N, C-alpha and C positions, 0 to 999 in steps of 0.2 A: 503494499498500500503506498502510495506518495506522500510524503509531508503534508501536502495540501489537505490530503484524502483523511488523513489521522487528526488534522486540527480542525475539519467540518466535523468527523464524528465525534470529538471531544466536545465542541460548543452545543453539539445534538444531545450530548448525554448531561453536560450541564443545566440546559433547559428543561429536561426530561425530571432531574432532580429537584428542579424547585416546584413540580407539578404537587399540589396536596391531593391525598386521597377524594376530595370532593370533584377536585378536577378530573381526576382518572376514571371517577365514576361517570360522569359527566360526558368524557368521551366514549366510554364503552356500554353505556346501559341501554343503547338502541342495538347493540350487536347479538345477532342469534348466538354466538358461545357464550357470550355473558349469561345471555339468557339459561344456556343449556346448564353453565356452571351452577348458575342456582339453584335448576332444580336438581342435580345430581347432589347440591348440599356441598359443592367445595367452596362456594361463597355461600354465608349465611345469610338468612332474609333478615336478621337484626341488622345487616348493613345497610340495607335499604329503609328499614326503620330510623334508623341514626340519619340518613340524608334525608328523609322528611323532615324530622325534627329541626335537622341543621336549616332546613330550607326556609321554615317558619321561621326560625330564629333570627335567619337573615333580614327576613321581611320584617320582624318585628322590630330590629334595631335601626330600621327607617323612620322611625318615629318616637323610640323608647331607648332609655340608657340600659347598658349590657345585664344590670342584675332584673330590670322590670322586664325585660327579652326574655331572660331564662323563666322569670315565674309564667310570664303569659302563656310561655311554649309548653312548660310542665302541666299548667292547668288546662292548655286545650286538650293535650292527648292522655291524660290520666295518669301521668309518670311524673317521678320524683324530680325536683330539679337538679339533684346529683345526677340523676340519669343525662339531663340534656347538657348539662357539662360533660360527662363525659362523651357523648355524642359530639360535642364542638369540638372536643380534644382530638377525637378520632379524625374528625372530617380536617381539622387546619395540621395534620400532620404531612 
């Protein structure tokens, strides 16, 4: 591989490393292979639950502060605030 090719590959890898789990899920969620992995249990359904919580939380953040957004999300989905915090931490990785 040429030096230019290695640098291009290195830049692509660095860009991929900056993606969060949320970004990756958005890229692959409509892929049939992703759905197959969900169906087979390779990717747990709880990952999609976390994504739903996270999206609602992000929507709430447009109008309220972080703490209130967490509370609103936990009340909407009838889960603990700690569950929402874990979902946020997971999606931001």
